C-alpha positions as CSV (number, residue, x, y, z in Angstrom):
1,X,11.2,6.0,5.8
2,X,12.3,9.3,7.2
3,X,10.8,8.4,10.6
4,X,12.7,5.2,10.7
5,X,16.0,7.1,10.2
6,X,15.2,9.5,13.0
7,X,14.7,6.7,15.4
8,X,18.2,5.4,14.8
9,X,21.5,6.9,16.0
10,X,23.9,8.2,13.3
11,X,26.2,5.2,13.7
12,X,23.3,2.9,12.6
13,X,21.9,5.1,9.9
14,X,25.2,6.2,8.3
15,X,26.9,2.8,8.2
16,X,29.9,3.8,6.1
17,X,30.9,7.1,7.7
18,X,33.5,5.5,10.0
19,X,35.4,4.1,7.1
20,X,36.4,7.5,5.6
21,X,36.0,6.2,2.1
22,X,38.0,3.1,2.6
23,X,36.5,-0.3,1.6
24,X,35.5,-2.6,4.6
25,X,37.2,-5.9,4.6
26,X,35.2,-8.6,2.8
27,X,35.2,-12.4,2.9
28,X,36.7,-14.4,0.1
29,X,33.4,-15.8,-1.1
30,X,32.0,-12.2,-1.6
31,X,35.1,-11.0,-3.5
32,X,34.9,-14.0,-5.8
33,X,31.2,-13.5,-6.4
34,X,31.4,-9.9,-7.4
35,X,34.3,-10.6,-9.7
36,X,32.3,-13.1,-11.6
37,X,32.0,-12.0,-15.3
38,X,28.5,-11.2,-16.7
39,X,27.2,-9.9,-19.9
40,X,25.9,-6.3,-19.8
41,X,22.9,-5.6,-22.1
42,X,20.4,-2.8,-22.8
43,X,16.9,-2.9,-24.1
44,X,14.8,0.1,-25.2
45,X,11.3,0.2,-23.7
46,X,9.5,3.1,-25.2
47,X,11.6,6.2,-24.6
48,X,13.8,4.6,-21.9
49,X,16.8,2.4,-22.0
50,X,16.8,-0.4,-19.5
51,X,20.1,-2.0,-18.3
52,X,20.5,-5.6,-17.3
53,X,23.1,-8.2,-16.5
54,X,23.1,-11.8,-17.7
55,X,24.7,-14.8,-16.1
56,X,24.9,-18.5,-16.8
57,X,23.8,-20.9,-19.5
58,X,21.0,-19.5,-21.7
59,X,19.6,-23.1,-22.1
60,X,18.9,-23.3,-18.3
61,X,15.6,-22.3,-16.7
62,X,15.3,-18.5,-16.5
63,X,15.5,-16.4,-13.4
64,X,14.8,-12.7,-13.4
65,X,16.1,-10.8,-10.3
66,X,14.5,-7.4,-9.5
67,X,15.5,-4.8,-6.9
68,X,13.7,-2.5,-4.6
69,X,13.1,1.3,-4.6
70,X,16.2,3.3,-5.4
71,X,18.3,0.2,-5.8
72,X,19.7,-1.4,-8.9
73,X,20.9,-4.7,-10.5
74,X,24.2,-4.6,-8.6
75,X,22.3,-5.5,-5.4
76,X,22.5,-9.1,-6.9
77,X,26.1,-9.2,-7.9
78,X,27.0,-11.3,-4.9
79,X,23.8,-13.4,-5.3
80,X,23.6,-14.1,-9.0
81,X,26.7,-16.2,-9.5
82,X,25.6,-18.9,-7.1
83,X,22.2,-19.1,-8.7
84,X,23.7,-19.1,-12.2
85,X,25.2,-22.5,-11.5
86,X,21.7,-23.9,-12.2
87,X,19.8,-21.1,-13.8
88,X,20.0,-18.6,-16.6
89,X,20.1,-15.5,-14.4
90,X,19.2,-11.9,-15.4
91,X,19.4,-9.0,-13.0
92,X,17.8,-5.7,-14.2
93,X,17.6,-2.1,-13.1
94,X,14.2,-0.4,-13.4
95,X,13.8,2.9,-15.1
96,X,14.9,5.8,-12.9
97,X,17.3,3.6,-11.0
98,X,20.8,2.3,-11.4
99,X,22.2,2.8,-14.9
100,X,18.8,2.7,-16.6
101,X,17.5,5.9,-18.0
102,X,14.8,8.1,-16.4
103,X,11.2,8.7,-17.4
104,X,9.1,11.9,-17.1
105,X,6.7,10.0,-15.0
106,X,6.3,6.4,-13.7
107,X,3.6,3.8,-13.0
108,X,3.3,0.1,-12.2
109,X,2.3,-0.9,-15.7
110,X,5.4,0.8,-17.2
111,X,7.7,-1.0,-14.7
112,X,5.9,-4.3,-15.6
113,X,6.4,-3.6,-19.3
114,X,10.2,-3.3,-18.5
115,X,10.2,-6.7,-16.9
116,X,8.5,-8.3,-19.9
117,X,10.8,-6.5,-22.3
118,X,14.0,-7.7,-20.4
119,X,12.7,-11.3,-20.3
120,X,12.0,-11.2,-24.1
121,X,15.4,-9.5,-24.9
122,X,17.4,-11.9,-22.7
123,X,15.6,-14.9,-24.1
124,X,14.1,-16.0,-20.8
125,X,10.8,-17.0,-22.6
126,X,12.7,-19.2,-25.1
127,X,14.2,-22.0,-23.0
128,X,11.3,-24.4,-23.1
129,X,10.3,-23.6,-19.5
130,X,8.7,-20.4,-18.2
131,X,10.9,-18.2,-16.1
132,X,10.6,-17.3,-12.4
133,X,10.9,-13.8,-11.0
134,X,12.6,-13.1,-7.6
135,X,11.9,-9.5,-6.5
136,X,12.6,-7.5,-3.4
137,X,10.5,-4.8,-1.7
138,X,9.1,-2.3,-4.2
139,X,10.2,-4.6,-7.0
140,X,7.9,-7.2,-5.4
141,X,4.9,-5.0,-5.9
142,X,5.9,-4.4,-9.5
143,X,6.2,-8.2,-9.9
144,X,2.8,-8.8,-8.4
145,X,1.3,-6.4,-10.9
146,X,3.2,-8.1,-13.7
147,X,2.1,-11.6,-12.7
148,X,-1.5,-10.5,-12.3
149,X,-1.5,-9.4,-16.0
150,X,1.0,-11.9,-17.5
151,X,0.8,-15.0,-15.2
152,X,0.8,-17.2,-18.3
153,X,4.3,-16.2,-19.1
154,X,5.9,-17.2,-15.7
155,X,6.3,-20.4,-13.8
156,X,6.2,-18.5,-10.5
157,X,7.2,-15.5,-8.5
158,X,9.1,-15.1,-5.3
159,X,8.2,-11.9,-3.5
160,X,10.8,-10.8,-0.9
161,X,9.7,-8.5,2.0
162,X,6.9,-6.7,0.2
163,X,4.3,-6.2,2.9
164,X,0.7,-6.0,1.9
165,X,-1.0,-4.0,4.6
166,X,-4.5,-4.6,6.1
167,X,-7.1,-2.2,4.8
168,X,-7.2,-0.3,8.1
169,X,-3.5,0.6,7.8
170,X,-3.2,4.0,6.2
171,X,0.0,4.7,4.3
172,X,0.6,7.1,1.4
173,X,3.8,5.7,0.2
174,X,7.4,6.8,0.7
175,X,8.3,10.5,1.1
176,X,7.9,12.5,-2.1
177,X,11.1,14.3,-3.1
178,X,10.9,17.4,-5.3
179,X,14.6,18.5,-5.1
180,X,17.6,17.3,-7.1
181,X,20.0,14.7,-5.7
182,X,22.7,16.5,-3.8
183,X,26.2,16.6,-5.3
184,X,29.0,15.7,-2.9
185,X,32.5,17.1,-3.3
186,X,34.1,13.7,-2.9
187,X,33.3,10.0,-3.1
188,X,34.2,9.7,0.6
189,X,31.6,12.4,1.5
190,X,28.9,10.7,-0.6
191,X,29.6,7.2,0.8
192,X,29.3,8.6,4.3
193,X,25.8,9.7,3.5
194,X,24.6,6.4,2.1
195,X,21.6,5.1,4.0
196,X,19.4,2.0,3.7
197,X,15.7,2.8,3.6
198,X,14.1,1.9,5.9
199,X,17.2,2.5,7.9
200,X,18.5,-0.5,9.8
201,X,21.7,-1.8,11.2
202,X,23.6,-4.2,9.0
203,X,26.7,-6.1,10.1
204,X,27.9,-6.7,6.5
205,X,29.4,-3.3,5.9
206,X,31.3,-4.7,2.9
207,X,28.0,-5.3,1.1
208,X,26.6,-1.9,2.0
209,X,29.8,-0.3,0.7
210,X,29.7,-2.3,-2.5
211,X,26.1,-1.3,-3.4
212,X,26.7,2.3,-2.3
213,X,29.6,2.7,-4.7
214,X,27.4,1.3,-7.5
215,X,24.7,3.8,-6.5
216,X,26.8,6.8,-7.3
217,X,28.0,8.6,-10.4
218,X,30.4,11.5,-11.2
219,X,28.8,14.8,-12.3
220,X,29.5,18.4,-12.6
221,X,28.0,20.7,-10.0
222,X,26.6,24.2,-10.7
223,X,30.1,25.7,-10.4
224,X,31.4,23.3,-12.9
225,X,33.3,21.2,-10.4
226,X,33.3,17.4,-10.5
227,X,31.4,15.8,-7.7
228,X,29.4,12.6,-6.8
229,X,25.6,12.2,-6.8
230,X,23.1,9.4,-6.6
231,X,22.0,7.6,-9.7
232,X,18.3,7.2,-8.8
233,X,15.7,9.7,-10.1
234,X,14.3,11.6,-7.0
235,X,11.1,12.2,-8.9
236,X,10.0,8.6,-9.3
237,X,7.2,8.9,-6.8
238,X,5.8,12.4,-7.6
239,X,2.8,10.7,-9.3
240,X,2.2,7.1,-8.4
241,X,-0.8,4.8,-7.6
242,X,0.2,3.9,-4.0
243,X,-3.3,2.7,-3.4
244,X,-2.2,-0.6,-5.0
245,X,0.2,-1.2,-2.1
246,X,-2.7,-1.7,0.3
247,X,-4.8,-4.0,-2.0
248,X,-4.6,-7.8,-2.5
249,X,-2.4,-7.8,-5.5
250,X,-2.2,-11.6,-5.2
251,X,-5.8,-12.4,-6.1
252,X,-5.4,-12.3,-9.8
253,X,-2.1,-14.2,-10.0
254,X,-2.6,-17.7,-11.5
255,X,1.0,-18.8,-11.5
256,X,2.8,-20.0,-8.3
257,X,3.6,-17.6,-5.6
258,X,6.0,-17.7,-2.7
259,X,6.4,-14.9,-0.1
260,X,9.7,-14.5,1.7
261,X,10.7,-12.0,4.4
262,X,13.4,-11.2,6.9
263,X,12.1,-12.6,10.1
264,X,12.9,-9.3,11.9
265,X,11.6,-7.0,9.1
266,X,10.0,-3.7,10.2
267,X,8.0,-3.6,7.0
268,X,6.6,-7.2,7.1
269,X,5.9,-7.6,10.8
270,X,4.4,-10.7,12.3
271,X,1.0,-9.0,12.2
272,X,1.3,-8.1,8.5
273,X,2.7,-11.6,7.8
274,X,-0.3,-13.2,9.4
275,X,-2.6,-11.0,7.4
276,X,-0.9,-11.8,4.1
277,X,-1.1,-15.5,4.9
278,X,-4.9,-15.3,4.5
279,X,-4.8,-13.5,1.2
280,X,-4.2,-16.5,-1.0
281,X,-4.4,-20.3,-0.8
282,X,-1.5,-22.5,-1.8
283,X,1.1,-19.9,-1.2
284,X,4.5,-20.8,0.3
285,X,5.7,-18.4,3.0
286,X,9.4,-18.4,4.1
287,X,11.0,-16.3,6.9
288,X,14.8,-15.9,6.8
289,X,16.2,-15.8,10.4
290,X,18.3,-13.0,11.7
291,X,17.4,-10.8,8.7
292,X,15.6,-7.5,8.5
293,X,14.0,-5.8,5.4
294,X,17.2,-6.0,3.3
295,X,17.4,-9.7,3.5
296,X,20.2,-10.2,0.9
297,X,22.4,-7.7,2.8
298,X,21.8,-9.2,6.2
299,X,22.0,-12.9,5.3
300,X,23.3,-13.2,1.8
301,X,24.2,-16.9,1.9
302,X,21.0,-17.8,3.7
303,X,19.0,-15.8,1.1
304,X,20.7,-17.7,-1.7
305,X,19.9,-21.0,0.0
306,X,16.3,-19.9,0.7
307,X,15.8,-19.1,-3.0
308,X,17.3,-22.3,-4.1
309,X,15.2,-24.3,-1.6
310,X,12.0,-22.6,-2.9
311,X,12.8,-23.3,-6.5
312,X,13.6,-26.9,-5.6
313,X,10.2,-27.1,-3.8
314,X,8.6,-26.2,-7.1
315,X,10.9,-28.7,-8.8
316,X,12.2,-25.8,-10.9
């Protein structure tokens, strides 16, 4: 991730700096979407409290939306309302991210337990039809782990831009951080430092700004002054089983699986996409044009349609 940022110029890495804390202009569809009411809920999973948002008719088929590393449920605020026209939609924040509480340590099975607990608490297992999970990036790996252990509970999973690397590719996971999140003196200063990881250009600055604002919280610094800092736990990856990210996590999943990527993704290149195609039979594979790793930021409306099309393909 750090190497990706070094390769980009500051204008591309720090997308919001030119705005000086002002909100970029957004289209009407986006403004309407993020103003859609939702029900905020919390569920305790062991020692942590997991936050999630619920949309739509609870009698409709269930759809659990899961984010990537360092992200949160608000990454789907402009996605969920369109899907809630047909589905009972739930968007969650994993422990250590967003407004969910932090753990002392983290692993795949704990994150999977959080997904199951949210589904149970939200009633996604009660509608007469098993739910589907749509999960991006790191959340996709969590979902593959969940589906490999609990495939009987789900109708299918849609894994978005989660690249399973060939065995010869060596990768030890994202950079391990041991320091605290920095406290910025102002919201403007914090927003100027917001970066996508891996870093990439994104024309929809209004979406980047929206998720950045929901990624920050007000705190007191060491001098007792009010400032702004990131919500995510910088210690999530101090101890983690990254070996799973280079294994075929699909082989034990017995429910339906669809793979989706941004066609221009640096994490799911054509070479990795071709490799993944051979890991499982009867697996749908969808590329969203003109999108990089952060598919829902680059092409939000196309992403919504791609998800709808995939669910329709499954007659879901």
